[in-house]
C-alpha positions in Angstrom: -24.0 -67.0 -10.9 -25.7 -63.9 -9.3 -25.7 -63.5 -5.6 -29.5 -63.5 -5.6 -29.5 -67.0 -7.1 -30.5 -69.4 -4.2 -27.6 -71.6 -5.1 -25.1 -68.9 -4.3 -25.6 -68.7 -0.6 -26.1 -72.5 -0.5 -22.7 -73.1 -2.0 -21.0 -70.6 0.3 -22.7 -72.4 3.3 -21.7 -75.8 2.1 -18.0 -74.8 1.9 -18.1 -73.2 5.4 -19.9 -76.3 6.9 -17.6 -78.9 5.3 -14.2 -77.2 5.4 -13.6 -77.5 9.2 -10.4 -77.9 11.2 -9.7 -81.3 12.7 -6.7 -82.8 14.5 -6.1 -86.4 13.8 -8.2 -89.0 12.0 -11.8 -87.8 12.3 -13.3 -91.1 13.5 -11.2 -91.5 16.7 -11.5 -87.8 17.2 -15.3 -88.0 17.0 -15.0 -90.7 19.7 -12.9 -88.4 21.9 -15.5 -85.6 21.2 -18.4 -87.9 22.4 -16.4 -89.0 25.4 -15.7 -85.4 26.4 -19.4 -84.5 26.1 -20.3 -87.5 28.3 -17.7 -86.7 30.9 -19.0 -83.1 31.0 -22.6 -84.3 31.5 -21.5 -86.7 34.3 -19.6 -83.9 36.1 -16.6 -86.1 37.2 -14.1 -88.5 35.8 -16.0 -91.7 35.1 -15.3 -94.9 37.0 -16.6 -97.1 34.1 -16.9 -96.3 30.4 -18.7 -98.2 27.7 -18.1 -97.4 24.1 -20.8 -98.7 21.7 -19.9 -98.0 18.1 -20.9 -99.1 14.6 -18.7 -101.4 12.6 -17.4 -98.6 10.3 -16.2 -96.7 13.4 -14.3 -99.7 14.6 -12.8 -100.1 11.1 -11.6 -96.5 10.9 -10.4 -96.2 14.5 -8.6 -99.4 15.3 -5.3 -98.9 13.4 -4.7 -95.2 13.4 -2.6 -93.2 15.9 -4.5 -90.8 18.1 -2.8 -87.4 18.5 -1.6 -86.3 21.9 -1.7 -89.8 23.4 2.0 -90.7 23.2 1.6 -92.8 20.1 -1.4 -94.9 21.3 -3.9 -96.3 18.8 -7.5 -97.3 18.9 -10.9 -96.5 20.4 -9.9 -96.8 24.0 -7.1 -94.4 23.6 -9.4 -91.9 21.9 -12.0 -92.3 24.5 -9.5 -91.9 27.4 -8.0 -88.7 25.8 -11.5 -87.2 25.4 -12.4 -88.0 29.0 -9.2 -86.8 30.6 -8.2 -83.9 28.4 -11.1 -83.2 26.0 -12.6 -79.8 25.5 -16.0 -80.4 23.8 -16.3 -76.8 22.8 -13.5 -77.4 20.3 -15.4 -80.2 18.5 -13.0 -82.0 16.1 -10.0 -80.3 17.8 -11.3 -81.7 21.2 -7.9 -83.0 22.2 -5.7 -80.4 20.6 -4.3 -79.2 24.0 -2.9 -82.0 26.1 -0.2 -81.1 28.6 2.3 -83.5 30.2 0.3 -84.0 33.3 -2.8 -84.9 31.3 -0.8 -87.3 29.1 0.3 -89.1 32.3 -3.3 -89.1 33.5 -4.5 -90.7 30.2 -1.9 -93.5 30.5 -3.0 -94.1 34.1 -6.6 -94.1 33.1 -6.0 -96.7 30.4 -4.1 -98.9 32.8 -7.2 -99.2 34.9 -8.9 -101.2 32.1 -12.3 -99.6 32.8 -13.1 -98.8 29.2 -15.0 -101.5 27.2 -15.6 -101.4 23.5 -18.5 -103.2 21.8 -20.4 -103.1 18.5 -23.6 -101.1 19.0 -26.7 -103.1 18.4 -28.9 -101.7 15.6 -26.2 -99.1 14.9 -26.5 -96.6 12.1 -23.6 -96.5 9.6 -21.9 -93.8 11.6 -22.8 -94.3 15.3 -20.9 -93.6 18.6 -22.5 -94.0 22.0 -20.4 -93.3 25.1 -22.0 -94.4 28.4 -20.2 -93.4 31.6 -20.8 -93.9 35.4 -19.2 -92.3 38.4 -20.0 -90.9 41.9 -23.4 -92.7 41.8 -24.5 -91.0 38.5 -24.8 -92.1 34.9 -24.5 -90.1 31.7 -24.2 -90.7 28.0 -23.5 -89.0 24.7 -24.3 -90.1 21.2 -23.0 -88.9 17.8 -24.6 -90.2 14.7 -24.4 -89.8 10.9 -21.7 -87.1 10.9 -18.7 -86.4 13.0 -20.1 -83.5 14.9 -23.8 -84.4 14.8 -24.6 -84.7 18.6 -28.0 -86.4 18.7 -28.4 -87.3 22.4 -26.9 -86.3 25.7 -28.3 -87.6 29.0 -27.6 -87.6 32.7 -29.4 -89.8 35.3 -32.3 -90.3 32.9 -32.8 -86.6 32.1 -32.4 -85.4 28.5 -29.8 -82.6 28.2 -29.8 -82.5 24.4 -31.7 -84.5 21.8 -32.1 -84.4 18.1 -34.5 -86.5 16.0 -33.1 -89.0 13.5 -35.0 -90.3 10.5 -34.1 -92.9 8.0 -31.0 -95.1 7.9 -28.6 -92.2 7.5 -28.7 -88.4 7.6 -30.0 -87.3 4.2 -28.1 -84.8 2.1 -29.1 -81.4 3.3 -31.0 -79.0 1.2 -27.9 -76.9 0.3 -25.9 -80.0 -0.8 -28.8 -81.1 -2.9 -28.3 -78.0 -5.0 -24.8 -79.0 -6.0 -24.2 -79.9 -9.7 -20.9 -79.8 -11.6 -22.3 -77.2 -13.9 -23.5 -75.1 -11.0 -20.1 -75.5 -9.2 -18.2 -74.4 -12.3 -20.4 -71.4 -12.7 -20.0 -70.5 -9.0 -16.2 -71.0 -9.1 -15.9 -68.6 -12.1 -18.2 -65.8 -10.8 -18.4 -65.9 -7.0 -17.1 -63.0 -4.9 -13.9 -64.6 -3.6 -14.2 -62.5 -0.4 -17.2 -64.7 0.5 -15.1 -67.9 0.7 -11.5 -66.6 1.0 -11.1 -67.1 4.8 -12.0 -70.7 4.8 -9.9 -71.4 1.7 -6.9 -69.6 3.1 -7.2 -71.7 6.3 -7.2 -74.8 4.1 -4.1 -73.7 2.2 -2.2 -72.9 5.3 -3.1 -75.9 7.4 -2.9 -78.6 4.8 0.3 -77.3 3.3 1.9 -77.2 6.7 1.1 -80.8 7.6 2.2 -82.0 4.1 5.5 -80.3 4.6 5.9 -82.0 7.9 5.0 -85.3 6.3 7.8 -84.9 3.7 10.4 -85.0 6.5 10.1 -88.8 6.2 9.5 -89.3 9.9 5.9 -90.3 9.7 4.2 -93.6 8.8 5.4 -95.3 5.7 6.7 -92.0 4.3 4.9 -92.5 1.0 5.2 -88.8 0.0 9.0 -88.8 0.6 9.4 -92.1 -1.3 7.6 -90.7 -4.3 9.9 -87.6 -4.4 13.0 -89.7 -3.8 12.0 -92.2 -6.5 10.8 -89.9 -9.3 12.4 -86.5 -8.5 10.9 -83.1 -7.9 11.0 -81.5 -11.4 7.6 -82.8 -12.5 4.6 -81.0 -11.0 2.5 -84.2 -11.4 4.9 -86.1 -9.2 4.9 -83.3 -6.6 1.1 -83.1 -6.6 0.9 -86.8 -5.7 3.8 -86.6 -3.2 2.4 -83.6 -1.2 -1.1 -85.1 -0.9 0.4 -88.4 0.2 2.8 -86.7 2.7 -0.1 -85.0 4.5 -1.7 -88.4 5.0 1.6 -89.9 6.1 1.8 -87.4 9.0 -1.9 -87.5 9.9 -2.3 -91.2 10.0 0.8 -91.5 12.2 -0.6 -89.1 14.8 0.8 -85.7 13.9 -0.7 -83.1 16.1 -1.1 -80.5 13.4 -4.6 -79.6 12.3 -6.1 -80.4 8.9 -9.0 -78.8 7.1 -11.3 -81.6 6.2 -13.7 -82.2 3.3 -16.8 -84.5 3.5 -15.9 -85.3 7.1 -12.4 -86.5 6.3 -8.9 -85.0 6.7 -7.4 -87.3 4.1 -10.1 -86.2 1.6 -9.5 -82.5 2.6 -5.8 -82.9 1.8 -6.4 -84.9 -1.4 -8.7 -82.3 -2.8 -6.5 -79.3 -2.0 -2.8 -80.1 -2.0 -2.5 -81.1 -5.7 -4.3 -78.0 -6.8 -2.0 -75.9 -4.5 1.1 -77.5 -6.0 -0.2 -76.8 -9.6 -0.9 -73.2 -8.6 2.8 -72.8 -7.4 4.0 -74.3 -10.7 1.9 -71.9 -12.7 2.6 -68.8 -10.6 -1.2 -68.4 -10.1 -2.6 -65.5 -8.2 -4.4 -66.0 -4.9 -7.7 -65.4 -6.6 -7.0 -68.0 -9.3 -6.1 -70.6 -6.6 -9.1 -69.8 -4.5 -11.5 -70.2 -7.5 -9.8 -73.6 -8.4 -10.2 -74.7 -4.8 -13.9 -73.8 -4.9 -14.2 -76.1 -7.9 -12.3 -79.0 -6.3 -13.9 -78.8 -2.8 -17.4 -78.5 -4.0 -16.9 -81.2 -6.7 -15.6 -83.6 -4.0 -18.6 -82.9 -1.8 -20.9 -83.5 -4.8 -19.2 -86.8 -5.6 -19.1 -88.1 -2.0 -22.6 -87.0 -0.9 -24.3 -89.9 -2.7 -21.9 -92.5 -1.3 -22.3 -91.4 2.4 -19.9 -90.5 5.2 -18.5 -94.0 5.6 -18.4 -96.8 3.1 -16.3 -99.6 1.7 -15.6 -97.1 -1.1 -12.3 -95.3 -0.6 -13.2 -91.6 -0.2 -9.8 -90.6 -1.6 -11.0 -91.6 -5.1 -13.8 -89.0 -5.0 -11.4 -86.4 -3.6 -8.7 -87.2 -6.1 -11.2 -86.9 -9.0 -12.3 -83.5 -7.7 -8.6 -82.4 -7.4 -8.3 -83.2 -11.1 -11.3 -81.0 -11.7 -9.7 -78.2 -9.8 -6.5 -78.5 -11.7 -8.4 -78.5 -15.0 -10.2 -75.4 -13.9 -6.9 -73.7 -12.8 -5.3 -74.5 -16.1 -8.2 -72.8 -18.0 -10.3 -75.9 -18.8 -14.0 -75.3 -19.7 -17.0 -77.1 -18.4 -16.8 -79.7 -21.2 -13.2 -80.6 -20.3 -13.9 -80.7 -16.6 -16.9 -83.0 -17.0 -14.9 -85.5 -19.0 -11.9 -85.3 -16.6 -14.2 -86.2 -13.8 -15.9 -89.1 -15.7 -12.5 -90.4 -16.8 -11.0 -90.4 -13.4 -14.1 -92.0 -11.7 -14.0 -94.8 -14.3 -10.4 -95.7 -13.5 -10.3 -96.4 -9.7 -13.9 -96.5 -8.5 -14.3 -99.7 -6.4 -11.0 -99.2 -4.4 -11.8 -100.4 -0.9 -11.6 -98.5 2.3 -10.2 -100.8 4.9 -9.9 -98.2 7.7 -7.6 -95.4 8.5 -3.9 -96.3 8.5 -0.6 -95.5 6.8 -1.6 -97.1 3.4 -4.2 -94.4 3.0 -1.3 -92.2 1.8 -0.5 -94.6 -1.1 -4.2 -94.7 -2.1 -4.3 -90.9 -2.1 -1.2 -90.9 -4.5 -3.0 -93.4 -6.8 -6.2 -91.3 -6.7 -4.3 -88.2 -7.7 -2.5 -90.1 -10.4 -5.9 -91.3 -11.8 -7.3 -87.8 -11.7 -4.3 -86.5 -13.7 -4.6 -89.3 -16.2 -8.3 -88.5 -16.6 -7.5 -84.8 -17.1 -4.8 -85.4 -19.7 -7.1 -87.8 -21.5 -9.8 -85.1 -21.7 -7.1 -82.6 -23.0 -6.5 -85.1 -25.8 -10.2 -85.4 -26.4 -10.2 -89.0 -25.2 -12.9 -90.2 -22.9 -14.6 -93.3 -21.4 -18.1 -93.4 -22.8 -21.6 -94.3 -21.8 -22.1 -98.0 -21.4 -18.5 -98.8 -20.6 -18.8 -100.3 -17.2 -20.3 -98.0 -14.7 -19.9 -94.9 -16.9 -23.2 -93.3 -17.8 -24.2 -90.5 -20.2 -23.1 -87.2 -18.6 -21.1 -86.4 -15.5 -24.1 -86.2 -13.2 -25.4 -89.6 -14.2 -21.9 -91.1 -13.7 -21.7 -89.6 -10.2 -25.1 -91.1 -9.4 -23.8 -94.5 -10.7 -20.7 -94.3 -8.5 -22.8 -93.2 -5.5 -25.0 -96.3 -6.0 -21.9 -98.5 -6.2 -20.3 -97.0 -3.0 -23.5 -96.8 -0.9 -25.5 -99.9 -1.9 -23.3 -102.2 -4.0 -20.4 -102.3 -1.5 -22.4 -103.0 1.7 -21.4 -106.7 1.8 -17.8 -105.7 1.0 -17.8 -103.4 3.9 -19.0 -106.2 6.3 -16.4 -108.6 5.0 -13.6 -106.0 5.4 -14.6 -105.6 9.0 -14.7 -109.4 9.6 -11.2 -109.7 8.1 -9.8 -106.9 10.1 -11.3 -108.3 13.4 -10.2 -111.9 12.5 -13.8 -113.1 12.7 
């Protein structure tokens, strides 16, 4: 792909926009971000706080540990951390710097029981509205559709910031609309690595570090550690699953180390990168080879997830695991034909796995997603494939991705609602 091709700059921009640092699960961190913005607009510590959020935000924030809160979980903990210690200029690292005094202040603030949480009427799929009052003033901040998409900030009825919203959800932007697996493969093979190297090196460094921490076995259900202890460390396929799972072990349990996300998710960012990194170690790949493979995996994940949406009943680790398989196939010298079939095979295996919120079991789902991706890849190596007409598989990789997008976005809406009712004991 030549640099004067409109897709070239678009693909670079997509990588830079999606591969951002975040500390902690991105939904509660987005709540903390909105709370920090609202507190800044108010100009003082609020005396009352109301969190109005969509059902999917409740689902993804209720059971995960919020970093830098002393092990607390839930929306109120995220909100209190953002109000007391949040720096909105840091976006998804909004509560990355919390000292001992601030931690005590967060605890004291929570004990006041002044934070209420409700489902937002007429909410979009991803919707967070924080309303605060204090010293005779009122302020609010709203984030919608994506984790850093601030659409409304107000104080005492005056608009500080406002962004128009159209449709049910934020449409795929014009750069993402240019993504195809064929185009991604071409870009990964021919791009100037210097154009994307910084963001990919940051992904390698951050995600490897938190996975290593997860393998200590002190976090969550220790899925990554259990995999290595059960199956050994000699097989790269085992290590690929274990390292990806271990990163999630640490992150879901509140580890304060940053992660480079993909498609708005730290778990997806780790799933799409760590297996490829582990295969690169096994093969003795050069830095350039690894970077090109990560271009393949990251952009493939964004392509697969874009049609499903930011939040869904469809587990995002499946898309990311499938893309990791594409990255591994690329790293190992696979051509476009092989990569296409590896993607289709892996999507056919586990599509339909539910997302029931962020919590320790995400690590096990990640391990399963990577396993399915590796099976799909090895099937393709053996010239075996799932074919058009077999279930949701369609003719060609792009049509299959569209099929899965329809399943995740439209077909699983009722599933999403039922999952939330189960989780909330309704």
